[in-house]
C-alpha positions as CSV (number, residue, x, y, z in Angstrom):
1,X,52.7,-4.8,7.9
2,X,49.5,-3.0,8.8
3,X,46.2,-4.4,7.6
4,X,43.3,-2.1,6.7
5,X,39.9,-3.6,6.2
6,X,37.4,-1.8,4.1
7,X,33.8,-2.6,3.5
8,X,31.9,-1.7,0.3
9,X,28.2,-2.4,0.2
10,X,26.5,-3.7,-2.9
11,X,22.7,-3.6,-3.5
12,X,20.8,-5.0,-6.4
13,X,17.3,-3.8,-7.3
14,X,15.3,-6.0,-9.6
15,X,12.2,-5.0,-11.7
16,X,10.2,-7.7,-13.5
17,X,7.8,-6.6,-16.2
18,X,6.2,-9.3,-18.3
19,X,9.1,-11.4,-19.7
20,X,11.8,-8.8,-19.0
21,X,13.9,-8.3,-15.9
22,X,16.0,-5.2,-15.2
23,X,18.7,-5.1,-12.6
24,X,20.3,-2.0,-11.1
25,X,23.5,-2.8,-9.0
26,X,25.0,-0.2,-6.8
27,X,28.3,-0.4,-4.9
28,X,28.8,2.2,-2.2
29,X,32.5,2.8,-1.5
30,X,32.1,5.4,1.2
31,X,33.3,8.0,-1.2
32,X,31.1,7.4,-4.2
33,X,28.3,5.2,-5.5
34,X,28.9,3.3,-8.7
35,X,26.0,2.0,-10.7
36,X,25.7,-0.9,-13.1
37,X,22.7,-2.1,-15.2
38,X,21.6,-5.3,-16.8
39,X,18.6,-6.8,-18.6
40,X,17.3,-10.2,-19.3
41,X,14.4,-11.1,-21.6
42,X,12.8,-14.5,-21.8
43,X,12.2,-15.9,-25.2
44,X,8.5,-16.7,-25.5
45,X,9.4,-20.2,-26.7
46,X,11.4,-20.9,-23.5
47,X,10.0,-22.5,-20.4
48,X,9.5,-20.0,-17.5
49,X,11.9,-20.9,-14.7
50,X,11.7,-18.9,-11.4
51,X,14.9,-16.8,-10.8
52,X,16.7,-17.3,-14.1
53,X,15.9,-13.8,-15.3
54,X,17.0,-12.3,-12.0
55,X,20.3,-14.2,-12.1
56,X,21.0,-13.2,-15.7
57,X,20.1,-9.5,-15.3
58,X,22.1,-9.3,-12.1
59,X,25.1,-10.9,-13.6
60,X,25.0,-8.5,-16.5
61,X,24.6,-5.6,-14.1
62,X,27.7,-6.7,-12.2
63,X,29.6,-7.0,-15.5
64,X,28.6,-3.4,-16.3
65,X,29.6,-2.4,-12.8
66,X,33.0,-4.0,-13.1
67,X,33.6,-2.2,-16.4
68,X,32.7,1.1,-14.8
69,X,35.0,0.4,-11.9
70,X,37.9,-0.4,-14.2
71,X,37.2,2.8,-16.2
72,X,37.2,4.9,-13.0
73,X,40.5,3.2,-12.0
74,X,42.0,4.2,-15.4
75,X,40.9,7.8,-15.0
76,X,42.3,7.9,-11.5
77,X,45.7,6.5,-12.6
78,X,45.9,8.8,-15.6
79,X,45.2,11.8,-13.3
80,X,48.1,10.7,-11.0
81,X,50.6,9.5,-13.6
82,X,49.8,12.0,-16.3
83,X,49.8,9.3,-19.0
84,X,47.3,6.8,-20.4
85,X,46.5,3.9,-18.2
86,X,45.1,0.5,-19.3
87,X,43.8,-1.8,-16.6
88,X,41.2,-3.7,-18.7
89,X,42.1,-7.3,-19.4
């Protein structure tokens, strides 16, 4: 068995504005760059805790990114197989 190791790079860009944090996650595959986006907004009644908005927005960006990757996989499979593909759980 031959093992092939691939490396994909992921970057997250965070923008904080008032009580809202926006995350832009990018995975570079060497062939394409796939983007995901997420937002977090602190309720004014909540205590401000450093980093929570970053974590939530980033988590949501990675969820979006994962959905996009699954969609791309379905499109690729459909192109090869010539029939609908469903890889989402």
